PDB file of N, H, CA, C and O in Angstrom:
ATOM      1  N   MET A   1     -66.316 204.056  49.410  1.00  0.00           N
ATOM      2  CA  MET A   1     -65.667 203.178  48.425  1.00  0.00           C
ATOM      3  C   MET A   1     -64.642 201.945  49.161  1.00  0.00           C
ATOM      4  O   MET A   1     -63.904 202.199  50.114  1.00  0.00           O
ATOM      5  N   ARG A   2     -64.742 200.757  48.603  1.00  0.00           N
ATOM      6  H   ARG A   2     -65.341 200.551  47.829  1.00  0.00           H
ATOM      7  CA  ARG A   2     -63.939 199.842  49.060  1.00  0.00           C
ATOM      8  C   ARG A   2     -62.567 200.001  48.376  1.00  0.00           C
ATOM      9  O   ARG A   2     -62.480 200.332  47.193  1.00  0.00           O
ATOM     10  N   VAL A   3     -61.542 199.763  49.128  1.00  0.00           N
ATOM     11  H   VAL A   3     -61.613 199.494  50.088  1.00  0.00           H
ATOM     12  CA  VAL A   3     -60.241 199.997  48.530  1.00  0.00           C
ATOM     13  C   VAL A   3     -59.365 198.761  49.091  1.00  0.00           C
ATOM     14  O   VAL A   3     -59.599 198.184  50.153  1.00  0.00           O
ATOM     15  N   ALA A   4     -58.347 198.461  48.225  1.00  0.00           N
ATOM     16  H   ALA A   4     -58.156 198.929  47.362  1.00  0.00           H
ATOM     17  CA  ALA A   4     -57.068 197.575  48.726  1.00  0.00           C
ATOM     18  C   ALA A   4     -55.841 198.333  48.675  1.00  0.00           C
ATOM     19  O   ALA A   4     -55.678 199.092  47.720  1.00  0.00           O
ATOM     20  N   LEU A   5     -54.975 198.238  49.549  1.00  0.00           N
ATOM     21  H   LEU A   5     -55.107 197.622  50.325  1.00  0.00           H
ATOM     22  CA  LEU A   5     -53.833 198.950  49.775  1.00  0.00           C
ATOM     23  C   LEU A   5     -52.641 198.081  49.800  1.00  0.00           C
ATOM     24  O   LEU A   5     -52.662 197.163  50.620  1.00  0.00           O
ATOM     25  N   ILE A   6     -51.525 198.223  48.985  1.00  0.00           N
ATOM     26  H   ILE A   6     -51.508 198.969  48.319  1.00  0.00           H
ATOM     27  CA  ILE A   6     -50.420 197.505  48.764  1.00  0.00           C
ATOM     28  C   ILE A   6     -49.272 198.253  48.946  1.00  0.00           C
ATOM     29  O   ILE A   6     -49.019 199.153  48.146  1.00  0.00           O
ATOM     30  N   GLY A   7     -48.399 197.973  50.052  1.00  0.00           N
ATOM     31  H   GLY A   7     -48.604 197.241  50.702  1.00  0.00           H
ATOM     32  CA  GLY A   7     -47.122 198.765  50.208  1.00  0.00           C
ATOM     33  C   GLY A   7     -46.544 198.659  51.614  1.00  0.00           C
ATOM     34  O   GLY A   7     -46.965 197.794  52.381  1.00  0.00           O
ATOM     35  N   ARG A   8     -45.639 199.474  51.952  1.00  0.00           N
ATOM     36  H   ARG A   8     -45.297 200.176  51.328  1.00  0.00           H
ATOM     37  CA  ARG A   8     -45.087 199.248  53.234  1.00  0.00           C
ATOM     38  C   ARG A   8     -44.664 200.537  53.615  1.00  0.00           C
ATOM     39  O   ARG A   8     -43.815 200.484  54.504  1.00  0.00           O
ATOM     40  N   THR A   9     -44.987 201.776  53.221  1.00  0.00           N
ATOM     41  H   THR A   9     -45.677 201.818  52.498  1.00  0.00           H
ATOM     42  CA  THR A   9     -44.521 203.022  53.689  1.00  0.00           C
ATOM     43  C   THR A   9     -45.426 203.726  55.032  1.00  0.00           C
ATOM     44  O   THR A   9     -46.580 203.416  55.327  1.00  0.00           O
ATOM     45  N   GLU A  10     -44.807 204.461  55.540  1.00  0.00           N
ATOM     46  H   GLU A  10     -43.870 204.713  55.300  1.00  0.00           H
ATOM     47  CA  GLU A  10     -45.368 205.280  56.484  1.00  0.00           C
ATOM     48  C   GLU A  10     -46.717 206.171  56.132  1.00  0.00           C
ATOM     49  O   GLU A  10     -47.689 206.369  56.861  1.00  0.00           O
ATOM     50  N   ILE A  11     -46.492 206.611  54.892  1.00  0.00           N
ATOM     51  H   ILE A  11     -45.702 206.450  54.301  1.00  0.00           H
ATOM     52  CA  ILE A  11     -47.606 207.366  54.271  1.00  0.00           C
ATOM     53  C   ILE A  11     -48.725 206.319  54.110  1.00  0.00           C
ATOM     54  O   ILE A  11     -49.836 206.604  54.556  1.00  0.00           O
ATOM     55  N   MET A  12     -48.544 205.252  53.569  1.00  0.00           N
ATOM     56  H   MET A  12     -47.641 205.021  53.206  1.00  0.00           H
ATOM     57  CA  MET A  12     -49.672 204.146  53.234  1.00  0.00           C
ATOM     58  C   MET A  12     -50.219 203.948  54.575  1.00  0.00           C
ATOM     59  O   MET A  12     -51.449 203.982  54.578  1.00  0.00           O
ATOM     60  N   TYR A  13     -49.614 203.727  55.853  1.00  0.00           N
ATOM     61  H   TYR A  13     -48.614 203.700  55.851  1.00  0.00           H
ATOM     62  CA  TYR A  13     -49.921 203.337  57.035  1.00  0.00           C
ATOM     63  C   TYR A  13     -51.086 204.478  57.642  1.00  0.00           C
ATOM     64  O   TYR A  13     -52.104 204.185  58.269  1.00  0.00           O
ATOM     65  N   GLU A  14     -50.675 205.698  57.307  1.00  0.00           N
ATOM     66  H   GLU A  14     -49.848 205.937  56.798  1.00  0.00           H
ATOM     67  CA  GLU A  14     -51.441 206.852  57.605  1.00  0.00           C
ATOM     68  C   GLU A  14     -52.663 207.037  56.797  1.00  0.00           C
ATOM     69  O   GLU A  14     -53.732 207.468  57.231  1.00  0.00           O
ATOM     70  N   LEU A  15     -52.406 206.664  55.556  1.00  0.00           N
ATOM     71  H   LEU A  15     -51.538 206.314  55.204  1.00  0.00           H
ATOM     72  CA  LEU A  15     -53.750 206.720  54.479  1.00  0.00           C
ATOM     73  C   LEU A  15     -54.670 205.836  54.830  1.00  0.00           C
ATOM     74  O   LEU A  15     -55.822 206.107  54.492  1.00  0.00           O
ATOM     75  N   VAL A  16     -54.433 204.580  55.577  1.00  0.00           N
ATOM     76  H   VAL A  16     -53.496 204.360  55.851  1.00  0.00           H
ATOM     77  CA  VAL A  16     -55.556 203.905  56.057  1.00  0.00           C
ATOM     78  C   VAL A  16     -56.354 204.538  57.108  1.00  0.00           C
ATOM     79  O   VAL A  16     -57.569 204.342  57.131  1.00  0.00           O
ATOM     80  N   ASN A  17     -55.783 205.280  57.981  1.00  0.00           N
ATOM     81  H   ASN A  17     -54.796 205.440  57.962  1.00  0.00           H
ATOM     82  CA  ASN A  17     -56.765 206.036  58.852  1.00  0.00           C
ATOM     83  C   ASN A  17     -57.445 207.199  58.287  1.00  0.00           C
ATOM     84  O   ASN A  17     -58.540 207.499  58.762  1.00  0.00           O
ATOM     85  N   VAL A  18     -56.899 207.965  57.244  1.00  0.00           N
ATOM     86  H   VAL A  18     -56.010 207.721  56.858  1.00  0.00           H
ATOM     87  CA  VAL A  18     -57.557 208.851  56.671  1.00  0.00           C
ATOM     88  C   VAL A  18     -58.816 208.393  55.638  1.00  0.00           C
ATOM     89  O   VAL A  18     -59.879 209.005  55.537  1.00  0.00           O
ATOM     90  N   LEU A  19     -58.508 207.387  55.027  1.00  0.00           N
ATOM     91  H   LEU A  19     -57.644 206.890  55.110  1.00  0.00           H
ATOM     92  CA  LEU A  19     -59.660 206.776  54.317  1.00  0.00           C
ATOM     93  C   LEU A  19     -60.701 206.160  55.171  1.00  0.00           C
ATOM     94  O   LEU A  19     -61.874 206.184  54.796  1.00  0.00           O
ATOM     95  N   ARG A  20     -60.375 205.635  56.239  1.00  0.00           N
ATOM     96  H   ARG A  20     -59.422 205.615  56.543  1.00  0.00           H
ATOM     97  CA  ARG A  20     -61.403 205.011  57.091  1.00  0.00           C
ATOM     98  C   ARG A  20     -62.192 206.203  57.700  1.00  0.00           C
ATOM     99  O   ARG A  20     -63.410 206.037  57.766  1.00  0.00           O
ATOM    100  N   GLU A  21     -61.716 207.312  58.128  1.00  0.00           N
ATOM    101  H   GLU A  21     -60.727 207.447  58.073  1.00  0.00           H
ATOM    102  CA  GLU A  21     -62.078 208.616  58.781  1.00  0.00           C
ATOM    103  C   GLU A  21     -63.215 209.198  57.634  1.00  0.00           C
ATOM    104  O   GLU A  21     -64.236 209.805  57.957  1.00  0.00           O
ATOM    105  N   ASN A  22     -62.863 208.920  56.398  1.00  0.00           N
ATOM    106  H   ASN A  22     -62.033 208.427  56.135  1.00  0.00           H
ATOM    107  CA  ASN A  22     -63.606 209.504  55.441  1.00  0.00           C
ATOM    108  C   ASN A  22     -64.679 208.521  54.717  1.00  0.00           C
ATOM    109  O   ASN A  22     -65.115 208.739  53.587  1.00  0.00           O
ATOM    110  N   GLY A  23     -65.008 207.522  55.440  1.00  0.00           N
ATOM    111  H   GLY A  23     -64.654 207.345  56.358  1.00  0.00           H
ATOM    112  CA  GLY A  23     -66.075 206.558  55.164  1.00  0.00           C
ATOM    113  C   GLY A  23     -65.602 205.464  54.216  1.00  0.00           C
ATOM    114  O   GLY A  23     -66.403 204.592  53.879  1.00  0.00           O
ATOM    115  N   HIS A  24     -64.481 205.457  53.814  1.00  0.00           N
ATOM    116  H   HIS A  24     -63.831 206.165  54.088  1.00  0.00           H
ATOM    117  CA  HIS A  24     -64.147 204.229  53.032  1.00  0.00           C
ATOM    118  C   HIS A  24     -63.845 202.836  53.650  1.00  0.00           C
ATOM    119  O   HIS A  24     -63.455 202.745  54.814  1.00  0.00           O
ATOM    120  N   THR A  25     -64.006 201.903  52.966  1.00  0.00           N
ATOM    121  H   THR A  25     -64.324 201.977  52.021  1.00  0.00           H
ATOM    122  CA  THR A  25     -63.800 200.481  53.647  1.00  0.00           C
ATOM    123  C   THR A  25     -62.516 199.851  53.153  1.00  0.00           C
ATOM    124  O   THR A  25     -62.393 199.640  51.946  1.00  0.00           O
ATOM    125  N   ILE A  26     -61.594 199.551  53.965  1.00  0.00           N
ATOM    126  H   ILE A  26     -61.695 199.722  54.945  1.00  0.00           H
ATOM    127  CA  ILE A  26     -60.264 198.847  53.649  1.00  0.00           C
ATOM    128  C   ILE A  26     -60.447 197.326  53.550  1.00  0.00           C
ATOM    129  O   ILE A  26     -60.459 196.586  54.534  1.00  0.00           O
ATOM    130  N   GLY A  27     -60.603 196.884  52.153  1.00  0.00           N
ATOM    131  H   GLY A  27     -60.593 197.485  51.354  1.00  0.00           H
ATOM    132  CA  GLY A  27     -60.888 195.550  52.054  1.00  0.00           C
ATOM    133  C   GLY A  27     -59.638 194.548  52.089  1.00  0.00           C
ATOM    134  O   GLY A  27     -59.750 193.332  52.243  1.00  0.00           O
ATOM    135  N   LEU A  28     -58.573 195.156  51.944  1.00  0.00           N
ATOM    136  H   LEU A  28     -58.482 196.144  51.819  1.00  0.00           H
ATOM    137  CA  LEU A  28     -57.355 194.398  51.890  1.00  0.00           C
ATOM    138  C   LEU A  28     -56.036 195.241  52.125  1.00  0.00           C
ATOM    139  O   LEU A  28     -55.733 196.230  51.457  1.00  0.00           O
ATOM    140  N   ILE A  29     -55.342 194.749  53.098  1.00  0.00           N
ATOM    141  H   ILE A  29     -55.588 193.946  53.641  1.00  0.00           H
ATOM    142  CA  ILE A  29     -53.930 195.543  53.412  1.00  0.00           C
ATOM    143  C   ILE A  29     -52.907 194.450  53.098  1.00  0.00           C
ATOM    144  O   ILE A  29     -52.931 193.406  53.749  1.00  0.00           O
ATOM    145  N   SER A  30     -51.910 194.668  52.023  1.00  0.00           N
ATOM    146  H   SER A  30     -51.890 195.517  51.494  1.00  0.00           H
ATOM    147  CA  SER A  30     -50.897 193.939  51.710  1.00  0.00           C
ATOM    148  C   SER A  30     -49.757 194.625  51.939  1.00  0.00           C
ATOM    149  O   SER A  30     -49.721 195.823  51.657  1.00  0.00           O
ATOM    150  N   THR A  31     -48.546 193.916  52.536  1.00  0.00           N
ATOM    151  H   THR A  31     -48.575 192.943  52.765  1.00  0.00           H
ATOM    152  CA  THR A  31     -47.455 194.406  52.752  1.00  0.00           C
ATOM    153  C   THR A  31     -46.314 193.500  52.447  1.00  0.00           C
ATOM    154  O   THR A  31     -46.562 192.396  51.962  1.00  0.00           O
ATOM    155  N   SER A  32     -45.111 193.855  52.682  1.00  0.00           N
ATOM    156  H   SER A  32     -44.911 194.752  53.077  1.00  0.00           H
ATOM    157  CA  SER A  32     -43.988 192.983  52.237  1.00  0.00           C
ATOM    158  C   SER A  32     -43.075 192.825  53.489  1.00  0.00           C
ATOM    159  O   SER A  32     -43.394 193.389  54.536  1.00  0.00           O
ATOM    160  N   LYS A  33     -42.145 192.203  53.420  1.00  0.00           N
ATOM    161  H   LYS A  33     -41.886 191.745  52.569  1.00  0.00           H
ATOM    162  CA  LYS A  33     -41.069 191.835  54.513  1.00  0.00           C
ATOM    163  C   LYS A  33     -40.216 193.350  54.762  1.00  0.00           C
ATOM    164  O   LYS A  33     -39.778 193.992  53.808  1.00  0.00           O
ATOM    165  N   GLU A  34     -40.084 193.738  56.015  1.00  0.00           N
ATOM    166  H   GLU A  34     -40.441 193.216  56.790  1.00  0.00           H
ATOM    167  CA  GLU A  34     -39.405 194.998  56.284  1.00  0.00           C
ATOM    168  C   GLU A  34     -38.039 195.011  56.033  1.00  0.00           C
ATOM    169  O   GLU A  34     -37.329 194.012  56.146  1.00  0.00           O
ATOM    170  N   ALA A  35     -37.602 196.234  55.657  1.00  0.00           N
ATOM    171  H   ALA A  35     -38.178 197.046  55.565  1.00  0.00           H
ATOM    172  CA  ALA A  35     -36.224 196.460  55.097  1.00  0.00           C
ATOM    173  C   ALA A  35     -35.797 197.797  56.319  1.00  0.00           C
ATOM    174  O   ALA A  35     -36.597 198.518  56.915  1.00  0.00           O
ATOM    175  N   PRO A  36     -34.452 197.799  56.405  1.00  0.00           N
ATOM    176  CA  PRO A  36     -33.970 198.888  57.352  1.00  0.00           C
ATOM    177  C   PRO A  36     -34.668 200.253  57.126  1.00  0.00           C
ATOM    178  O   PRO A  36     -35.048 200.884  58.113  1.00  0.00           O
ATOM    179  N   GLU A  37     -34.851 200.730  55.908  1.00  0.00           N
ATOM    180  H   GLU A  37     -34.543 200.218  55.107  1.00  0.00           H
ATOM    181  CA  GLU A  37     -35.252 201.995  55.632  1.00  0.00           C
ATOM    182  C   GLU A  37     -36.766 202.326  55.925  1.00  0.00           C
ATOM    183  O   GLU A  37     -37.205 203.467  55.777  1.00  0.00           O
ATOM    184  N   HIS A  38     -37.499 201.322  56.328  1.00  0.00           N
ATOM    185  H   HIS A  38     -37.143 200.396  56.449  1.00  0.00           H
ATOM    186  CA  HIS A  38     -38.923 201.251  56.592  1.00  0.00           C
ATOM    187  C   HIS A  38     -39.097 201.560  58.141  1.00  0.00           C
ATOM    188  O   HIS A  38     -38.540 200.880  59.002  1.00  0.00           O
ATOM    189  N   THR A  39     -39.915 202.638  58.419  1.00  0.00           N
ATOM    190  H   THR A  39     -40.368 203.191  57.719  1.00  0.00           H
ATOM    191  CA  THR A  39     -40.209 202.939  59.732  1.00  0.00           C
ATOM    192  C   THR A  39     -41.214 201.973  60.445  1.00  0.00           C
ATOM    193  O   THR A  39     -41.091 201.727  61.645  1.00  0.00           O
ATOM    194  N   LYS A  40     -42.243 201.412  59.658  1.00  0.00           N
ATOM    195  H   LYS A  40     -42.344 201.612  58.683  1.00  0.00           H
ATOM    196  CA  LYS A  40     -43.227 200.724  60.098  1.00  0.00           C
ATOM    197  C   LYS A  40     -42.758 199.031  59.785  1.00  0.00           C
ATOM    198  O   LYS A  40     -42.166 198.621  58.787  1.00  0.00           O
ATOM    199  N   THR A  41     -43.139 198.384  60.746  1.00  0.00           N
ATOM    200  H   THR A  41     -43.620 198.717  61.557  1.00  0.00           H
ATOM    201  CA  THR A  41     -42.873 196.865  60.722  1.00  0.00           C
ATOM    202  C   THR A  41     -43.945 196.142  60.013  1.00  0.00           C
ATOM    203  O   THR A  41     -44.887 196.784  59.547  1.00  0.00           O
ATOM    204  N   ALA A  42     -43.876 194.738  59.879  1.00  0.00           N
ATOM    205  H   ALA A  42     -43.110 194.217  60.257  1.00  0.00           H
ATOM    206  CA  ALA A  42     -44.822 193.845  59.523  1.00  0.00           C
ATOM    207  C   ALA A  42     -45.934 193.878  60.702  1.00  0.00           C
ATOM    208  O   ALA A  42     -47.142 193.912  60.468  1.00  0.00           O
ATOM    209  N   ARG A  43     -45.441 193.867  61.832  1.00  0.00           N
ATOM    210  H   ARG A  43     -44.460 193.839  62.023  1.00  0.00           H
ATOM    211  CA  ARG A  43     -46.237 193.865  63.030  1.00  0.00           C
ATOM    212  C   ARG A  43     -47.218 194.927  63.131  1.00  0.00           C
ATOM    213  O   ARG A  43     -48.388 194.770  63.478  1.00  0.00           O
ATOM    214  N   ASP A  44     -46.623 196.100  62.783  1.00  0.00           N
ATOM    215  H   ASP A  44     -45.672 196.227  62.501  1.00  0.00           H
ATOM    216  CA  ASP A  44     -47.428 197.442  62.698  1.00  0.00           C
ATOM    217  C   ASP A  44     -48.710 197.120  61.835  1.00  0.00           C
ATOM    218  O   ASP A  44     -49.813 197.459  62.265  1.00  0.00           O
ATOM    219  N   PHE A  45     -48.586 196.478  60.637  1.00  0.00           N
ATOM    220  H   PHE A  45     -47.691 196.203  60.288  1.00  0.00           H
ATOM    221  CA  PHE A  45     -49.584 196.417  59.847  1.00  0.00           C
ATOM    222  C   PHE A  45     -50.471 195.345  60.154  1.00  0.00           C
ATOM    223  O   PHE A  45     -51.660 195.431  59.849  1.00  0.00           O
ATOM    224  N   GLU A  46     -49.993 194.319  60.741  1.00  0.00           N
ATOM    225  H   GLU A  46     -49.027 194.249  60.989  1.00  0.00           H
ATOM    226  CA  GLU A  46     -50.784 193.010  61.295  1.00  0.00           C
ATOM    227  C   GLU A  46     -51.713 193.457  62.409  1.00  0.00           C
ATOM    228  O   GLU A  46     -52.750 192.820  62.593  1.00  0.00           O
ATOM    229  N   GLU A  47     -51.358 194.723  63.324  1.00  0.00           N
ATOM    230  H   GLU A  47     -50.515 195.241  63.175  1.00  0.00           H
ATOM    231  CA  GLU A  47     -52.134 195.393  64.300  1.00  0.00           C
ATOM    232  C   GLU A  47     -53.177 196.108  63.669  1.00  0.00           C
ATOM    233  O   GLU A  47     -54.326 196.096  64.113  1.00  0.00           O
ATOM    234  N   LEU A  48     -52.783 196.831  62.492  1.00  0.00           N
ATOM    235  H   LEU A  48     -51.850 196.841  62.131  1.00  0.00           H
ATOM    236  CA  LEU A  48     -53.686 197.895  61.821  1.00  0.00           C
ATOM    237  C   LEU A  48     -54.794 197.121  61.164  1.00  0.00           C
ATOM    238  O   LEU A  48     -55.938 197.567  61.244  1.00  0.00           O
ATOM    239  N   ALA A  49     -54.544 195.952  60.495  1.00  0.00           N
ATOM    240  H   ALA A  49     -53.614 195.590  60.430  1.00  0.00           H
ATOM    241  CA  ALA A  49     -55.582 195.144  59.527  1.00  0.00           C
ATOM    242  C   ALA A  49     -56.840 194.967  60.376  1.00  0.00           C
ATOM    243  O   ALA A  49     -57.872 195.491  59.958  1.00  0.00           O
ATOM    244  N   PRO A  50     -56.863 194.315  61.473  1.00  0.00           N
ATOM    245  CA  PRO A  50     -58.182 194.012  62.125  1.00  0.00           C
ATOM    246  C   PRO A  50     -58.943 195.078  62.355  1.00  0.00           C
ATOM    247  O   PRO A  50     -60.144 194.838  62.478  1.00  0.00           O
ATOM    248  N   LYS A  51     -58.543 196.365  62.465  1.00  0.00           N
ATOM    249  H   LYS A  51     -57.567 196.559  62.365  1.00  0.00           H
ATOM    250  CA  LYS A  51     -59.295 197.473  62.862  1.00  0.00           C
ATOM    251  C   LYS A  51     -60.009 197.837  61.716  1.00  0.00           C
ATOM    252  O   LYS A  51     -60.964 198.600  61.858  1.00  0.00           O
ATOM    253  N   ASN A  52     -59.719 197.432  60.630  1.00  0.00           N
ATOM    254  H   ASN A  52     -58.944 196.812  60.514  1.00  0.00           H
ATOM    255  CA  ASN A  52     -60.475 197.797  59.263  1.00  0.00           C
ATOM    256  C   ASN A  52     -61.297 196.652  58.736  1.00  0.00           C
ATOM    257  O   ASN A  52     -61.936 196.781  57.692  1.00  0.00           O
TER     258      ASN A  52
END
């Protein structure tokens, strides 16, 4: 299945890997400006996107 992910959480970041490992295609990753309560930064998502 081809999916799009929108969000900023650690769970979403890990979900990308789970979906990919189970044969799904990540067509889009959209995130927002980071805030202090987030453990992942915009850079983390920028590095993740080309792998998908």
